[in-house]
Structure formats: C-alpha cells, structure tokens
N, C-alpha and C positions, 0 to 999 in steps of 0.2 A: 485888418485880418490875415492872418497867419498863415501861409497855406506852403507847400512842399511840393517841389514840381521834380517827379522821376522820370523822365526825360531822358537820364542818364542812361538807362538801365535797360538795355534794349531786349533783356529778356523779360520783361513783363512781369519780373516776381516782386512780392511783397519787400521790402527793405526789411531789415533785422540783421538777425546776431548769423553768426556763421553758422550750416548746419553740419553735421554729416551725417553721411549713410552707414546702413548696416557694415558694410567693408569698410568704415573708420576713415573713407577718403574724404578730406573737405571739400563741401560746394560753399560757394561765393554766392552768396545772396545781397551783397553790396551794403553789409554790416555797416551802421554809424558811430565813427567815436570811438572807435576799438583801440588806433594805432595810430603813432605818433608822427610826423615829419622824419626825425630821426628814423623811424624802422623805417619808414619808406624808403630813405637814403641807404641804409644797408642792404634793404631788400632788392633793390636796384643793382647796387654793386654785385651780390648773387646771381643774380637771373643774367648776368655778362654774358657767359655760355650757353642761352640758350635763348635769347630775346638780340633783335638789331640793333646794333647802335641808334639809327633814327628811330624806331619803334622807344627803346628804351627813351631817347628825348624827349621825346613827346610824353609819354609818361611819366618823366619828371618834372616836365614843366604842367602838366596837368594835376601835379599834386600840388601843386602851389595856386590854382588856377580857382574859379569860381565854385568846382563843387570838389576840392582838394579830397576833401575827409573821404567822399568815394571812391578817391584814385588811387589814396593814400593805405585804406581798407584793402582794394582788391591787390596793387601791387604786393603787399606783407602775405598776404594769403596767397598768391599765386608762389611766392618763395619759399613758403611751406611747403605746399603740394611738390615740387621741383626738388626740395631737400628731404622729405620724406616719401618719396617712388621710389621703386625696388630698380637696384642697382644690375648691372651685368648678370644674365641668367638665374636671377631669382623670380623668375617668371618661367623657367624651363617647364616645361610638360603640360605647362597650362590653355597651349592654342590658343581657338577661339574663346577661351573665357577669359583671358590675360584680362586686365583693366587697362584702356587706355588713359592717359595721364595728360596729355596734352595733345593739342593739336595745332597743325600749322598748315598753312595754307598759299596758294598764289590762285591764277587768275586759271590757271586746266590742271591743280596737282591738289594732291592734300598728303597731309604726312602726318598719322598717329604713330606717338611713341608710348611704350608700353615699360620701357626701362632707359635710365639715363647710366651713363659711363661710369663704373668705379672709381675714376680716378677722378684726383680734383679739377684737372683742365679737364673740361667737356669738351672730348673732340667728334664723339660718335653716340648715337641711343641705338636701341632697340624697339622695332615698330613696325606698322605697316606703312607700304606706300602704296599712292593710288597715282597713278601717272596720265590718265584720264583712258588707259588702254586696259582695265584690271589693274588689283591690287596683288602685293607682293610682301611679305613679311621677311624682315632680312634687317642688317644694319644702316645707318643713316648717318651722313656723314652733318654734324651741326654743321662746323665748318661751311659747307660745300651748301647748306640749307639755308643761313643768312647770310653770305655770299647773292644768294640767286634772286635776297629781297624775301622771301619767304616771312609772312607775316603769322606770329602766335595768336592766336585765337584766345582774344580775354576773356571771353564770356562762353569755354567748353566747359559743359559737365563730362567728370569722369564715366564711362562706362566700358561696356565689355566691348572686344573685338567684334563677337557677333552680330553687336548691336549695330552696327556701323554698316549701313545701306547705301 
C-alpha cells in the first residue's frame, strides 16, 4: 500500500501546483516534482541576501533529504517571490494596501517586507516592523535582521499590510 505523508506541510494545504492570487503573487502550496536540485541550488544562491546562513544551510540539506522534492520546490518558489517582489519606491502611496511578500521573526519581534532593495546587493528593504510595542513602517536593514538570527517564515502567504494584526 502506497501512502503519502503530508506531515511536512504545516499549513495543512492540499499538495498540488503553485497557485497565484488575483494579484499574480505566487502562493506556495507544496507542489511536487516541478523543480530540480540544480534549480534549488541556484535559488539558494539567490536567497543569500534574504535568508541567514544557518537557515540556508538547513534548507540545502533538506533539499537532499527524505522530503527533498518538497523543499526543492519551496526554495525555488521562494526565490521567485523574492525576485518578483517590488523594489524600492514601487509601492509608494499604497500605504496599508501594499502587499507584504516576506515575513521574518524572532521570539519577540516580526518584520514584514513590502519592497526589496533595487540594488543587486540586498542591504535593506522597506516594510513593517513590530518589535513588541507597536508597528512602524520604514526601512529595515537586512544585514542586521540576519545578524540577529531572524528567521524567514517559509510558509508565509503574501497579504496586505492592513491584514496583519
């Protein structure tokens, strides 16, 4: 009997192809078999400015593990999200209607990114910071974020700033 364990998908979504919302933002749903290990290796390289060294290493190991295809697809889709998210000033004027593409967290703080740096080297991003005593929109140093071991939420679904509560 051939059964499939979906325990690696904490969002409890049905596995299938990646979907898009009406805003054309990719939503990861654990698509199987769409990407190769080579594509995952390239994606991990692209994610270097957005994901901490330790988390990247773990993702690389997971791509070669028992549930490798799930993680291969996850990192490729994540790299796609990063490469297609708006760059500096592209969401200017949208305010609370701007879409949050990435979510980082530590034990007591959260950062929600709406724009990435327009330069090839990712040093900062724009978004919403919640350090435990209220939220504030502004520029966020990606370097400092990763130095304080903030983790990228791998299962984040893009949503508008107004929806974050």
